[in-house]
C-alpha positions, 0 to 999 in steps of 0.5 A: 459729544452733542449736546443732543446726546446728553441727558441731565439727571440728578443723582443723591450720595451720602443725602447730597444732590450733584446734576450728571449731563450724561451719556443718557447710554451711560445710564444705569452704570450712574444709577448702580454707582450711586448706590454702591457708593450710597451702601458704602456710605451706610456700612462706615456709617455703622463701623465709624459712628462719629465721623462725618460724611465726606471723612467716609467720602474720603475713605471711599473716595481711596478704596477705589483709589487702589481697587484701580491702582491694583487693576491698572498695576494688573494690566501692565503685567500683563502686558508684559508677561504677553510680550513676553511669551511673544518674544519666546514665541518669536523666538521658538519659531525661529530655533525651530525653521 
C-alpha cells in the first residue's frame, strides 16, 4: 500500500482516541467495527459494574479471538472435507471407468 492510498482517521474506542492510517476503502468496515466494539463495551459495563475499561476490552478481545479460532477451525475442517470428497470422487471415477 502506497502512502498516497492511505487515509488518516481517528477512531474512538472506550472513550480513547486512536489515529489510524488506513486504506480509504476500509473506512466503512473500520467504522462498523468501532461501533460494535463500543456497543460491547457498553453492554459489559452494564453487566459488570465495577470493572476497569481495560477489563472490558480484554473480555472483548478474548471473544473475538475465540470467534476467529472457531472460524479458522471450521475453515480447516471444510478444507479437509473437500479434499476427502475429491479423493472419493477420483476413486469413484476410476471404479466406473
